[in-house]
C-alpha positions as CSV (number, residue, x, y, z in Angstrom):
1,M,12.4,-10.6,-16.2
2,A,14.5,-11.3,-13.3
3,R,14.1,-14.8,-11.6
4,N,12.8,-13.6,-8.4
5,E,10.2,-11.6,-10.2
6,K,8.8,-14.7,-12.0
7,K,8.2,-16.2,-8.5
8,S,6.4,-13.1,-7.3
9,I,2.7,-13.7,-6.5
10,L,1.8,-10.9,-8.8
11,A,3.0,-13.1,-11.7
12,T,0.2,-15.5,-11.6
13,P,-3.6,-14.4,-11.6
14,V,-5.0,-17.1,-9.1
15,R,-2.2,-16.8,-6.6
16,R,-2.2,-12.9,-6.5
17,Q,-6.0,-13.0,-6.0
18,L,-5.7,-15.4,-3.1
19,F,-2.8,-13.2,-1.7
20,A,-4.9,-10.1,-1.8
21,A,-7.5,-11.6,0.2
22,A,-4.9,-13.2,2.7
23,V,-3.4,-9.8,3.2
24,L,-6.5,-8.2,3.8
25,L,-7.5,-10.9,6.5
26,Q,-4.2,-10.9,8.1
27,L,-3.8,-7.1,8.6
28,A,-7.3,-6.2,9.3
29,V,-7.5,-7.0,13.0
30,P,-11.4,-6.9,14.1
31,V,-12.4,-3.5,15.7
32,S,-15.5,-2.5,17.4
33,A,-17.7,0.4,16.2
34,G,-16.4,2.8,18.8
35,E,-12.8,2.4,17.7
36,L,-12.8,4.9,14.8
37,G,-9.5,6.4,14.2
38,T,-7.5,3.2,15.0
39,P,-5.2,2.0,12.2
40,Q,-7.3,-0.9,11.4
41,A,-10.7,1.2,11.2
42,L,-8.9,3.9,9.0
43,L,-7.0,1.6,6.6
44,F,-8.9,-1.7,6.4
45,D,-12.4,-1.2,7.7
46,A,-13.6,2.0,6.3
47,P,-16.0,1.3,3.5
48,Y,-14.3,3.8,1.1
49,L,-15.4,2.0,-2.0
50,K,-19.1,2.2,-1.0
51,Q,-18.9,5.9,-1.4
52,L,-18.2,5.7,-5.2
53,A,-20.5,5.9,-8.0
54,V,-20.2,2.8,-10.3
55,P,-18.3,2.8,-12.6
56,S,-15.5,4.8,-11.3
57,A,-11.7,4.7,-11.8
58,L,-9.5,6.0,-9.0
59,N,-6.0,7.0,-10.4
60,Y,-2.8,7.1,-8.6
61,S,0.9,8.1,-9.2
62,Y,3.7,5.9,-8.1
63,R,7.3,7.1,-7.7
64,H,10.3,4.9,-6.8
65,S,13.4,6.9,-6.0
66,T,16.7,5.9,-4.5
67,S,20.3,6.9,-3.8
68,A,21.6,3.2,-4.1
69,E,20.5,2.1,-7.6
70,K,22.8,-1.0,-7.4
71,T,20.7,-2.4,-4.2
72,F,17.2,-1.0,-5.0
73,G,16.9,-0.5,-8.8
74,K,16.6,2.4,-11.1
75,P,14.2,5.3,-10.1
76,F,10.9,5.2,-12.1
77,E,7.5,6.9,-12.1
78,D,4.3,5.3,-13.3
79,T,0.6,4.9,-12.5
80,I,-2.1,2.6,-10.9
81,A,-5.6,2.5,-11.6
82,V,-8.4,1.1,-9.5
83,N,-11.4,0.5,-11.8
84,V,-14.6,-0.1,-9.9
85,E,-17.2,-1.6,-12.0
86,K,-20.7,-3.0,-11.8
87,N,-21.3,-6.5,-10.4
88,D,-24.4,-7.8,-12.3
89,K,-25.1,-10.5,-9.8
90,P,-28.2,-9.9,-7.5
91,G,-27.2,-7.9,-4.4
92,G,-23.7,-7.5,-5.7
93,L,-21.8,-4.3,-4.8
94,N,-19.0,-4.1,-7.1
95,S,-16.2,-5.8,-9.3
96,V,-12.7,-4.1,-8.8
97,M,-9.9,-4.4,-11.2
98,L,-6.5,-2.9,-10.7
99,R,-4.0,-2.1,-13.4
100,M,-0.6,-1.6,-11.8
101,F,2.0,0.2,-13.9
102,S,2.5,0.3,-17.7
103,G,4.6,-1.4,-20.2
104,K,7.2,-4.0,-19.1
105,R,6.0,-3.5,-15.3
106,Q,2.2,-3.7,-16.1
107,R,0.2,-6.2,-13.8
108,D,-3.6,-6.5,-13.8
109,L,-5.0,-7.6,-10.6
110,G,-8.5,-9.0,-10.0
111,P,-11.5,-9.0,-10.2
112,H,-12.1,-8.6,-6.6
113,I,-15.8,-9.0,-5.9
114,D,-17.9,-7.0,-3.5
115,I,-15.0,-5.4,-1.5
116,T,-15.7,-2.2,0.4
117,G,-12.0,-1.1,1.4
118,N,-9.7,0.4,-0.9
119,P,-7.2,-2.3,-2.2
120,I,-4.6,0.2,-3.2
121,I,-3.2,-0.5,0.4
122,M,-2.6,-4.1,0.0
123,V,-1.3,-3.7,-3.4
124,F,1.2,-1.3,-2.3
125,L,2.2,-3.5,0.7
126,E,2.2,-6.6,-1.8
127,R,4.8,-4.9,-4.1
128,D,6.8,-3.8,-1.0
129,L,7.2,-7.1,0.4
130,W,8.4,-8.7,-2.6
131,E,10.8,-5.9,-3.4
132,M,12.5,-6.3,-0.1
133,K,12.8,-10.1,-0.7
134,R,14.3,-9.4,-4.0
135,R,16.5,-6.5,-2.9
136,V,17.9,-7.4,0.5
137,G,16.6,-11.0,1.0
138,G,14.3,-12.3,3.8
139,E,10.9,-13.8,3.2
140,P,7.5,-11.9,2.5
141,V,5.7,-13.9,5.4
142,Y,8.4,-12.5,7.9
143,Y,7.9,-8.9,6.6
144,R,4.1,-9.3,6.5
145,N,4.0,-10.6,10.2
146,M,6.3,-7.6,11.4
147,I,4.0,-5.1,9.6
148,R,1.0,-6.7,10.9
149,R,2.4,-6.6,14.5
150,A,3.2,-2.9,14.0
151,F,-0.1,-2.0,12.9
152,R,-1.6,-3.8,16.0
153,D,1.0,-2.9,18.7
154,A,3.1,0.3,17.6
155,A,1.3,2.4,15.0
156,K,0.9,6.2,15.6
157,V,-2.2,8.0,14.4
158,E,-2.0,11.8,13.9
159,K,-4.5,14.5,12.7
160,N,-3.2,17.0,10.4
161,T,-3.9,19.0,7.3
162,A,-2.7,18.5,3.7
163,E,-3.5,20.1,0.3
164,F,-6.1,18.6,-1.8
165,N,-7.5,20.2,-5.1
166,G,-6.1,23.5,-4.1
167,Q,-7.6,23.5,-0.5
168,N,-6.3,22.5,3.0
169,I,-8.3,19.3,4.3
170,S,-8.3,17.5,7.4
171,V,-6.5,14.1,7.3
172,Q,-5.1,11.4,9.5
173,T,-1.8,9.8,9.1
174,V,-0.9,6.3,10.3
175,T,2.9,5.7,10.7
176,I,4.6,2.5,11.5
177,M,8.2,1.4,11.9
178,P,8.0,-2.2,11.9
179,F,11.7,-3.4,11.8
180,T,13.3,-1.2,14.5
181,G,13.7,-4.1,16.8
182,E,15.5,-6.4,14.3
183,K,19.0,-5.4,15.1
184,D,20.2,-9.0,15.3
185,R,19.1,-9.9,11.8
186,A,22.0,-9.3,9.4
187,S,19.5,-9.0,6.5
188,M,17.6,-6.4,8.2
189,Q,20.4,-3.8,8.8
190,K,19.4,-1.7,5.7
191,L,15.7,-1.7,6.8
192,L,15.8,-1.1,10.4
193,N,14.7,2.5,10.3
194,K,12.2,2.0,7.4
195,I,9.1,4.1,7.9
196,Y,5.6,3.6,6.4
197,E,3.1,6.3,6.3
198,F,-0.5,6.1,5.2
199,T,-2.6,9.4,4.9
200,V,-6.4,9.1,4.5
201,A,-9.2,11.7,4.4
202,D,-13.1,10.9,3.8
203,V,-13.1,13.7,1.3
204,V,-10.7,12.1,-0.9
205,P,-12.5,9.7,-3.4
206,G,-11.3,6.3,-2.3
207,G,-10.2,7.5,1.1
208,I,-6.5,7.2,0.5
209,L,-4.6,10.4,-0.2
210,S,-1.0,8.9,-0.1
211,I,1.1,6.0,0.9
212,R,4.9,6.2,1.5
213,S,7.5,3.8,2.6
214,T,11.1,5.4,3.2
215,V,14.4,4.1,4.4
216,P,16.3,7.3,5.4
217,A,19.7,8.0,4.5
218,E,22.4,7.1,7.2
219,Q,23.6,10.7,7.4
220,E,21.3,13.5,8.0
221,G,20.7,15.7,5.0
222,N,21.4,13.2,2.4
223,A,18.9,11.7,-0.1
224,A,16.8,8.7,1.3
225,L,18.3,5.3,0.7
226,V,15.1,4.3,-0.9
227,S,11.6,5.8,-1.0
228,D,8.4,4.6,-2.7
229,E,5.4,7.0,-2.8
230,L,1.7,6.5,-4.1
231,A,-0.4,9.6,-4.4
232,F,-4.1,10.2,-5.4
233,V,-4.3,11.9,-8.7
234,G,-8.0,11.9,-9.5
235,I,-11.2,10.1,-10.3
236,E,-12.9,9.4,-13.5
């Protein structure tokens, strides 16, 4: 394992659980009940896990692709599982464990107790923050603040349709480009046009249909510089 990977919050159970809670608190700006459809309501406030039978397992595919392996590492495909178990404490809602990837990449995260939002979003962002640090430099706290600001001030929400289980369903996609204003930072040049897309739908178990982060190619028509995509596969 690379030196920077050992320092990742994912590497220690206590710190990664504290980080998971911190991400949710930092990104989830409070909203009123009338603000349904805002990025915060769709991604962080919606009680997607409350809709699930317990126990349940939400399964996701994950694909990392790049046209610049030297900088962003080799492409790979893997899986992530969100396991929602019973919480035996009086009045308890659930106990959530995540299994991220397999083999040498595997990380087990949790348990997270009595959560209603789908933690797959913060897990995706957690990996993304640390991969940016490892691959191009910079600090996760800086990236986190920029992403938080983009959700608050510059997110775009669009209604659309997508295919799910062989049918077209109504979805909402939240799009942010958090780094477009950072042209003066040398370390950010590769990431200026990075796009994050979060697609959600109530009919999808767990609410999250897909998440994608992409750094487009410098020349139109070429493969993306780097892309990470998570997609809902099914529920058990």
